[in-house]
PLY file of the C-alpha trace (Angstrom):
ply
format ascii 1.0
element vertex 500
property float x
property float y
property float z
element edge 499
property int vertex1
property int vertex2
end_header
-70.95 80.65 86.95
-72.04 77.41 84.59
-71.63 77.87 80.90
-72.69 75.07 78.54
-73.88 75.10 74.60
-75.28 72.56 72.41
-72.99 70.61 70.60
-72.66 71.81 66.67
-70.69 71.17 63.65
-67.95 68.08 63.71
-69.48 67.57 67.29
-72.77 67.12 65.91
-71.36 65.10 62.85
-70.00 62.98 65.56
-72.71 62.55 67.47
-74.66 61.20 64.28
-72.43 58.83 63.46
-72.00 57.32 67.04
-75.63 57.06 67.49
-75.77 54.84 64.46
-73.46 52.51 65.76
-75.48 52.33 69.30
-78.49 51.85 67.19
-77.33 49.36 64.83
-76.26 47.39 68.06
-79.58 47.94 69.50
-79.45 50.07 72.25
-82.93 51.66 73.18
-82.68 55.25 75.06
-84.70 57.99 75.93
-83.24 61.20 73.53
-80.04 62.38 74.37
-79.10 66.16 74.29
-75.48 66.46 73.99
-73.74 69.97 75.63
-70.20 70.96 75.68
-68.94 72.79 78.59
-65.68 73.99 80.33
-63.96 72.10 83.35
-65.20 74.66 86.10
-68.81 74.28 85.13
-68.42 70.17 84.70
-67.03 70.28 88.39
-70.14 72.57 89.37
-72.67 69.76 87.37
-70.68 67.11 89.36
-70.64 68.67 92.64
-74.64 69.15 92.12
-75.25 65.66 91.29
-75.21 66.17 87.46
-77.99 68.96 87.80
-77.49 72.68 86.67
-80.14 73.85 89.66
-79.87 72.54 93.13
-80.86 73.88 96.24
-78.13 75.76 98.21
-76.27 73.82 100.64
-72.77 74.14 101.73
-71.62 70.63 100.84
-72.11 71.20 97.11
-69.55 74.05 97.32
-67.26 71.46 99.50
-67.59 68.52 96.54
-66.81 71.41 94.06
-63.59 72.76 95.78
-62.06 68.94 96.04
-63.35 68.05 92.19
-61.45 71.30 91.20
-58.10 71.13 93.44
-58.09 67.50 92.30
-58.04 68.57 88.61
-55.61 71.38 89.52
-53.07 69.02 90.73
-53.75 66.51 87.97
-55.37 64.13 90.34
-58.56 63.40 88.78
-60.42 64.56 85.48
-64.10 64.29 84.51
-64.70 63.59 80.72
-68.34 63.67 80.90
-71.48 63.78 82.84
-74.79 61.79 81.99
-78.33 62.32 83.52
-81.04 59.86 84.18
-84.08 61.95 82.69
-85.81 62.03 79.16
-84.77 63.55 77.20
-81.27 62.22 78.68
-79.12 65.04 79.20
-74.85 64.58 78.84
-71.99 67.29 79.33
-68.91 66.83 77.45
-65.78 68.54 78.52
-64.46 70.85 75.73
-60.95 70.30 76.29
-61.23 66.03 75.24
-59.29 65.44 72.50
-61.15 63.87 69.74
-60.90 60.22 70.47
-62.14 61.02 74.12
-65.06 62.46 72.70
-65.81 59.41 70.65
-65.43 57.08 73.72
-67.70 59.31 75.83
-70.41 59.49 73.07
-70.37 56.13 72.90
-70.30 55.63 76.95
-73.06 57.84 77.36
-75.61 55.67 75.15
-74.42 53.04 77.02
-75.54 54.58 80.30
-78.81 56.01 78.49
-79.65 52.66 77.45
-79.60 51.37 81.28
-81.26 54.45 82.42
-84.54 53.53 80.27
-84.05 49.66 80.65
-83.12 48.70 83.61
-85.74 47.31 86.22
-84.19 49.29 89.34
-84.81 52.43 87.29
-88.34 51.92 86.15
-90.06 53.88 88.54
-87.58 57.19 88.75
-89.16 60.36 87.47
-87.84 61.26 84.45
-88.31 64.69 84.52
-86.50 65.52 87.28
-84.68 68.37 85.85
-87.59 70.55 86.50
-88.33 68.84 89.81
-84.43 69.73 91.26
-84.72 73.27 89.87
-88.48 73.59 91.76
-87.13 72.05 94.61
-84.09 74.54 94.81
-86.80 77.18 94.23
-89.00 76.34 97.38
-86.02 75.72 99.72
-84.52 79.21 99.02
-88.57 80.31 99.75
-88.20 78.86 103.35
-84.44 80.33 103.80
-86.05 83.87 103.46
-88.56 82.99 105.38
-87.31 81.13 108.36
-83.61 82.01 108.28
-80.78 80.59 106.04
-79.29 79.34 109.22
-81.96 77.64 110.65
-83.10 75.73 107.23
-79.26 74.44 106.32
-79.11 73.16 109.72
-82.31 71.23 109.23
-81.12 69.89 106.10
-77.40 68.93 107.62
-79.68 66.66 109.96
-81.80 65.19 107.13
-78.77 64.57 104.75
-77.22 62.10 107.48
-80.30 59.76 107.18
-80.37 59.51 103.24
-78.98 55.84 103.60
-81.99 54.61 105.66
-84.11 53.85 102.47
-85.83 50.99 101.75
-85.32 49.64 97.64
-88.51 48.08 97.98
-90.02 51.43 98.25
-88.62 51.95 94.42
-91.52 49.55 93.30
-95.31 49.31 94.09
-97.87 46.71 93.98
-101.22 47.56 91.90
-103.04 47.71 95.00
-100.75 50.53 96.83
-100.31 51.93 93.53
-104.26 52.19 92.65
-104.40 53.91 96.34
-101.77 56.46 95.64
-103.21 57.58 92.34
-107.09 57.31 94.17
-105.18 59.78 96.79
-103.49 62.16 94.37
-106.80 62.55 92.81
-108.58 63.36 95.96
-105.79 66.19 96.43
-106.09 67.55 92.98
-109.40 67.93 93.65
-109.15 69.45 97.50
-106.41 71.58 96.34
-106.33 72.76 93.06
-103.31 75.19 92.41
-101.64 74.02 95.52
-98.11 73.46 94.76
-96.85 71.65 97.85
-95.02 68.50 97.58
-96.97 65.25 98.33
-94.89 64.84 101.17
-96.10 67.79 102.69
-100.17 66.70 101.99
-99.56 63.64 103.38
-97.94 65.53 106.72
-100.89 67.82 106.73
-103.46 65.05 106.25
-101.61 63.21 109.12
-101.53 66.17 111.69
-104.96 66.88 110.69
-105.96 63.62 111.94
-104.12 63.65 115.05
-105.81 66.69 116.22
-109.52 65.06 115.98
-108.63 61.66 116.30
-106.07 59.74 119.30
-103.19 58.82 118.36
-103.12 54.90 117.55
-99.06 53.36 117.51
-98.46 51.94 114.29
-97.89 48.19 113.98
-95.34 47.27 111.86
-95.38 43.91 109.61
-93.30 44.10 106.43
-94.70 41.27 105.42
-98.25 42.67 105.41
-99.36 45.66 102.91
-101.98 47.44 105.51
-105.00 49.55 104.15
-104.75 53.13 104.42
-107.53 54.11 106.86
-108.16 57.63 109.29
-105.68 56.51 111.59
-102.94 54.62 110.11
-101.41 53.48 107.01
-98.58 50.79 106.00
-95.12 52.40 105.97
-92.00 50.53 105.19
-89.92 50.19 108.43
-86.86 50.67 106.60
-87.99 54.07 104.96
-87.08 56.10 108.27
-87.26 59.43 106.50
-90.96 58.89 106.04
-91.49 58.00 109.30
-90.11 60.74 110.42
-92.65 62.74 108.14
-95.53 61.06 109.41
-94.85 61.06 113.04
-92.50 63.73 113.93
-93.71 67.25 115.39
-92.69 68.87 112.74
-93.52 72.68 111.47
-95.00 72.44 107.85
-91.40 74.05 106.14
-89.71 70.90 107.73
-91.96 68.12 106.68
-91.55 69.78 103.29
-87.98 69.73 102.87
-87.82 66.24 104.35
-90.22 65.12 101.99
-87.97 67.18 99.35
-84.67 65.20 100.29
-85.96 61.87 100.84
-87.59 62.06 97.18
-84.07 63.13 95.78
-82.43 60.38 97.89
-85.21 57.85 96.18
-84.09 59.28 92.70
-80.25 58.80 93.48
-81.04 55.26 94.59
-80.88 52.94 91.59
-77.55 54.63 90.56
-75.86 53.55 93.85
-77.47 50.33 93.65
-76.20 49.64 90.16
-72.87 51.34 89.89
-71.18 48.54 88.70
-73.65 46.89 86.36
-74.17 50.77 84.98
-70.74 51.55 84.33
-69.56 48.05 83.28
-72.65 48.62 80.60
-71.51 51.89 79.14
-68.02 50.66 79.46
-68.82 47.66 77.16
-70.66 49.52 74.44
-68.06 52.37 74.25
-65.28 49.36 74.18
-67.56 47.43 71.31
-68.34 50.76 69.43
-64.98 52.11 69.05
-62.90 48.55 68.61
-65.49 47.34 66.08
-66.83 50.82 64.15
-65.51 53.96 65.15
-61.78 53.88 65.95
-59.33 54.91 63.29
-55.80 53.69 62.92
-54.36 56.71 63.84
-56.32 56.54 67.22
-55.63 53.30 68.04
-52.66 54.18 70.75
-54.91 57.22 72.40
-57.81 54.49 72.76
-55.46 52.21 74.40
-54.12 54.74 76.68
-57.81 56.53 77.98
-59.31 52.58 78.12
-56.73 51.46 80.15
-56.35 54.44 82.62
-60.52 53.90 83.20
-59.85 50.03 83.65
-57.02 50.21 86.38
-57.55 48.82 89.35
-56.39 49.62 92.91
-55.50 47.45 95.87
-57.81 49.47 97.89
-60.88 49.91 96.25
-63.06 47.88 93.43
-62.93 49.44 89.68
-66.57 49.48 89.16
-65.69 49.95 85.51
-63.29 47.21 85.19
-65.45 44.64 87.35
-68.59 45.39 85.32
-67.03 45.40 81.62
-65.32 42.23 82.71
-68.22 40.87 84.25
-70.45 41.44 81.01
-67.62 39.90 78.80
-67.49 36.95 80.76
-71.31 36.27 80.46
-71.27 36.81 77.00
-68.71 34.33 76.44
-70.22 31.66 78.61
-73.80 31.97 77.05
-71.71 31.85 73.45
-70.42 28.79 74.16
-72.53 27.36 76.35
-70.69 27.12 79.71
-73.89 27.11 81.85
-76.84 25.13 83.01
-77.05 21.70 84.54
-75.04 19.72 82.31
-72.18 21.83 82.71
-72.09 22.64 86.08
-72.41 19.26 86.89
-69.21 17.96 84.57
-66.66 16.82 86.56
-63.85 16.20 83.72
-61.92 19.76 84.14
-60.06 19.20 80.74
-63.61 18.73 79.11
-65.16 21.77 81.07
-62.09 23.85 80.20
-62.82 23.17 76.21
-66.43 23.26 76.60
-67.91 24.95 73.75
-71.42 24.62 72.46
-71.40 27.35 70.02
-75.18 28.51 71.34
-74.42 32.10 70.39
-76.68 33.58 73.16
-74.02 35.73 74.65
-75.27 39.32 73.45
-79.16 38.23 74.27
-78.06 37.11 77.62
-76.23 40.31 78.68
-79.24 42.47 77.31
-81.39 40.21 79.58
-79.27 40.88 82.49
-78.92 44.51 81.82
-82.49 44.43 82.42
-83.24 42.58 85.39
-80.06 42.69 87.72
-78.53 44.92 90.00
-74.93 44.86 91.69
-75.70 42.62 94.51
-77.40 40.46 92.21
-75.56 40.50 89.40
-71.98 39.85 91.46
-74.29 37.23 93.28
-75.47 35.50 90.36
-72.39 35.74 87.67
-69.41 36.23 90.07
-67.59 32.70 89.69
-64.52 31.21 90.67
-63.15 31.15 87.46
-63.87 34.92 86.73
-62.42 35.69 90.04
-59.26 33.74 89.47
-59.00 35.44 85.58
-58.96 38.86 86.99
-56.49 38.31 89.87
-59.09 39.72 92.04
-57.87 39.22 95.64
-59.05 40.86 99.33
-56.19 42.95 100.59
-55.60 44.15 104.19
-53.34 46.86 105.78
-50.07 45.43 107.36
-48.69 48.07 109.99
-44.98 46.48 110.12
-44.56 46.65 106.18
-46.72 49.93 105.72
-48.45 48.60 102.70
-51.91 46.93 101.73
-50.69 42.85 101.44
-53.16 40.22 99.97
-55.13 39.13 102.64
-57.27 36.11 100.94
-57.07 34.34 97.86
-60.34 32.27 98.77
-63.07 32.62 96.41
-66.07 32.66 98.99
-64.06 35.07 101.02
-63.65 37.62 98.44
-66.86 37.20 97.41
-68.58 37.57 100.82
-66.79 40.84 101.40
-67.59 42.28 97.84
-71.40 41.23 98.75
-71.26 42.99 101.99
-69.36 46.09 101.00
-72.51 46.22 98.47
-75.18 45.21 100.94
-76.88 49.00 101.51
-73.80 50.36 100.25
-71.54 49.42 103.01
-73.98 51.19 105.55
-75.86 49.60 108.27
-79.42 48.54 107.67
-82.22 50.43 110.19
-85.73 49.70 110.66
-88.53 51.46 112.95
-89.27 49.22 115.54
-91.49 51.47 117.44
-92.58 54.90 117.62
-93.86 54.89 121.03
-91.39 52.69 122.70
-91.60 52.54 126.55
-95.19 53.66 125.86
-93.37 57.32 126.03
-93.26 58.84 122.83
-89.87 57.28 122.30
-88.29 56.28 119.00
-86.93 52.78 118.76
-85.09 51.93 116.11
-83.36 48.22 115.01
-80.08 47.51 113.31
-80.42 44.30 111.38
-77.12 42.72 112.43
-75.42 41.37 108.79
-72.21 39.92 110.64
-70.66 43.18 111.13
-70.92 45.30 114.39
-72.99 49.04 114.61
-70.04 51.54 114.73
-71.31 52.82 118.16
-69.70 56.19 117.77
-71.53 57.17 114.40
-74.65 55.38 115.44
-74.42 58.02 118.29
-73.80 60.79 115.96
-77.00 59.73 113.80
-79.06 59.35 117.00
-78.71 62.95 117.87
-79.71 64.27 114.46
-82.62 62.14 114.41
-82.99 63.37 117.97
-83.04 67.08 116.78
-86.06 65.94 114.32
-88.05 63.59 116.67
-87.44 65.98 119.97
-87.78 63.36 122.06
-85.61 60.55 123.07
-84.56 58.30 120.14
-82.80 54.51 121.12
-81.34 51.65 118.47
-80.71 48.33 119.56
-77.97 46.03 118.14
-75.67 43.11 119.07
-72.20 43.55 120.26
-70.39 40.87 121.18
-73.39 38.62 120.88
-75.00 40.57 123.49
-78.25 42.62 122.92
-77.58 46.31 123.48
-79.61 49.77 123.28
-78.05 52.92 122.60
-79.93 55.82 123.82
-79.95 59.35 123.25
-81.97 61.80 125.48
-80.98 65.19 124.15
-78.49 65.37 126.79
-76.17 62.39 126.82
-75.57 58.76 125.25
-76.47 55.97 126.83
-75.54 52.42 126.60
-77.54 49.61 128.34
-77.18 45.55 127.79
0 1
1 2
2 3
3 4
4 5
5 6
6 7
7 8
8 9
9 10
10 11
11 12
12 13
13 14
14 15
15 16
16 17
17 18
18 19
19 20
20 21
21 22
22 23
23 24
24 25
25 26
26 27
27 28
28 29
29 30
30 31
31 32
32 33
33 34
34 35
35 36
36 37
37 38
38 39
39 40
40 41
41 42
42 43
43 44
44 45
45 46
46 47
47 48
48 49
49 50
50 51
51 52
52 53
53 54
54 55
55 56
56 57
57 58
58 59
59 60
60 61
61 62
62 63
63 64
64 65
65 66
66 67
67 68
68 69
69 70
70 71
71 72
72 73
73 74
74 75
75 76
76 77
77 78
78 79
79 80
80 81
81 82
82 83
83 84
84 85
85 86
86 87
87 88
88 89
89 90
90 91
91 92
92 93
93 94
94 95
95 96
96 97
97 98
98 99
99 100
100 101
101 102
102 103
103 104
104 105
105 106
106 107
107 108
108 109
109 110
110 111
111 112
112 113
113 114
114 115
115 116
116 117
117 118
118 119
119 120
120 121
121 122
122 123
123 124
124 125
125 126
126 127
127 128
128 129
129 130
130 131
131 132
132 133
133 134
134 135
135 136
136 137
137 138
138 139
139 140
140 141
141 142
142 143
143 144
144 145
145 146
146 147
147 148
148 149
149 150
150 151
151 152
152 153
153 154
154 155
155 156
156 157
157 158
158 159
159 160
160 161
161 162
162 163
163 164
164 165
165 166
166 167
167 168
168 169
169 170
170 171
171 172
172 173
173 174
174 175
175 176
176 177
177 178
178 179
179 180
180 181
181 182
182 183
183 184
184 185
185 186
186 187
187 188
188 189
189 190
190 191
191 192
192 193
193 194
194 195
195 196
196 197
197 198
198 199
199 200
200 201
201 202
202 203
203 204
204 205
205 206
206 207
207 208
208 209
209 210
210 211
211 212
212 213
213 214
214 215
215 216
216 217
217 218
218 219
219 220
220 221
221 222
222 223
223 224
224 225
225 226
226 227
227 228
228 229
229 230
230 231
231 232
232 233
233 234
234 235
235 236
236 237
237 238
238 239
239 240
240 241
241 242
242 243
243 244
244 245
245 246
246 247
247 248
248 249
249 250
250 251
251 252
252 253
253 254
254 255
255 256
256 257
257 258
258 259
259 260
260 261
261 262
262 263
263 264
264 265
265 266
266 267
267 268
268 269
269 270
270 271
271 272
272 273
273 274
274 275
275 276
276 277
277 278
278 279
279 280
280 281
281 282
282 283
283 284
284 285
285 286
286 287
287 288
288 289
289 290
290 291
291 292
292 293
293 294
294 295
295 296
296 297
297 298
298 299
299 300
300 301
301 302
302 303
303 304
304 305
305 306
306 307
307 308
308 309
309 310
310 311
311 312
312 313
313 314
314 315
315 316
316 317
317 318
318 319
319 320
320 321
321 322
322 323
323 324
324 325
325 326
326 327
327 328
328 329
329 330
330 331
331 332
332 333
333 334
334 335
335 336
336 337
337 338
338 339
339 340
340 341
341 342
342 343
343 344
344 345
345 346
346 347
347 348
348 349
349 350
350 351
351 352
352 353
353 354
354 355
355 356
356 357
357 358
358 359
359 360
360 361
361 362
362 363
363 364
364 365
365 366
366 367
367 368
368 369
369 370
370 371
371 372
372 373
373 374
374 375
375 376
376 377
377 378
378 379
379 380
380 381
381 382
382 383
383 384
384 385
385 386
386 387
387 388
388 389
389 390
390 391
391 392
392 393
393 394
394 395
395 396
396 397
397 398
398 399
399 400
400 401
401 402
402 403
403 404
404 405
405 406
406 407
407 408
408 409
409 410
410 411
411 412
412 413
413 414
414 415
415 416
416 417
417 418
418 419
419 420
420 421
421 422
422 423
423 424
424 425
425 426
426 427
427 428
428 429
429 430
430 431
431 432
432 433
433 434
434 435
435 436
436 437
437 438
438 439
439 440
440 441
441 442
442 443
443 444
444 445
445 446
446 447
447 448
448 449
449 450
450 451
451 452
452 453
453 454
454 455
455 456
456 457
457 458
458 459
459 460
460 461
461 462
462 463
463 464
464 465
465 466
466 467
467 468
468 469
469 470
470 471
471 472
472 473
473 474
474 475
475 476
476 477
477 478
478 479
479 480
480 481
481 482
482 483
483 484
484 485
485 486
486 487
487 488
488 489
489 490
490 491
491 492
492 493
493 494
494 495
495 496
496 497
497 498
498 499
């Protein structure tokens, strides 16, 4: 059972102090509502993506169990949770030390500023607290009507597809936005009082059209926006979940749930795309506010201990807090000293370059600009320099079975940057597109793996094909390249086949 309460007394006074510093530094955010809770409650919130009300599913219980055990065994501790909504909700752990509460509040204001101002969050629904609760209510109704097992099995299949998204869907051209708004107006006129999701209404329109009009295969061209007609409309080929809503033989409740899970996946997508930047920005501001404004002499050791723990790097994984904060600091330093632009980049005198200082003072302005426009991939691609890599002692590691340890695999900058960017591209998952919804003219689904230097894991792909088949009800295929040979992996409902 979750137990949260608004902050009061000394915590409320502390909040006013920290918020004053945040505003003084120019942070801009939606109102922040702080609540305090015990560790069991913060585990529940973390397991549910930060939201107090979600649809019922076993994975939330599994995540909660892992978080609880991690805390019990001293392996991990959650200090705060902050949600991208308006107002922005933040949860503080009641067991935090006083200096931790200061750090957490400053960190939260950094996140809130990032949520409001970063371009990739501009299209997210800031009323998601209510939306998530409504989703939970609807799915519970479906469970009551069609059975918990049937609904939960369907959710399991759909969740395996939540990486098959297209980031460009987060933004709309004016023409697409106009058509969507007109469509919404039409729906409101036709369906006054109808609480069905937009995905379900779209599904119902498609179903109605298919009953009176011949099926016309959708021509896919990612470089062209197709005006919506009576028989087709443009769908991004990477938006696999929307293709299934529009073309799979779904029941109404299945289409609605698929639309719900797609909406939630796109809500969380910007957070996944900006993990390094978001945590780096929040860490930059908690560090700045604490060291320049809020820290008392008696709190220095506690702050240093906490901050060092958060910034620790391992050989196995990149720490987004560490990489993010150090890159923002590096950008600020470079733009304060003029270490950017054509003249600096073309300078071949290493001594002059090392001592370069034009005293331009543009650092703070630059990091605010970067915070507004970039995501993790563009952030790393543009600002992760050889000098930064060397100063931070960033290497790539590889497990050595002979010694049983992770050892340095490469100190070469291009190799290190390339592997880092590769791990960030589509979150390390393969990029998949819909190639045809009528493959072989037999109503089969053909997907295409966009090869980016790493072969598709066929075993993993086979399991995903089985889940898509469950939804599509007909054979599902995916084309890929294995050892420079074009290969098609198929599932017909009975067995996996591979054809070269």
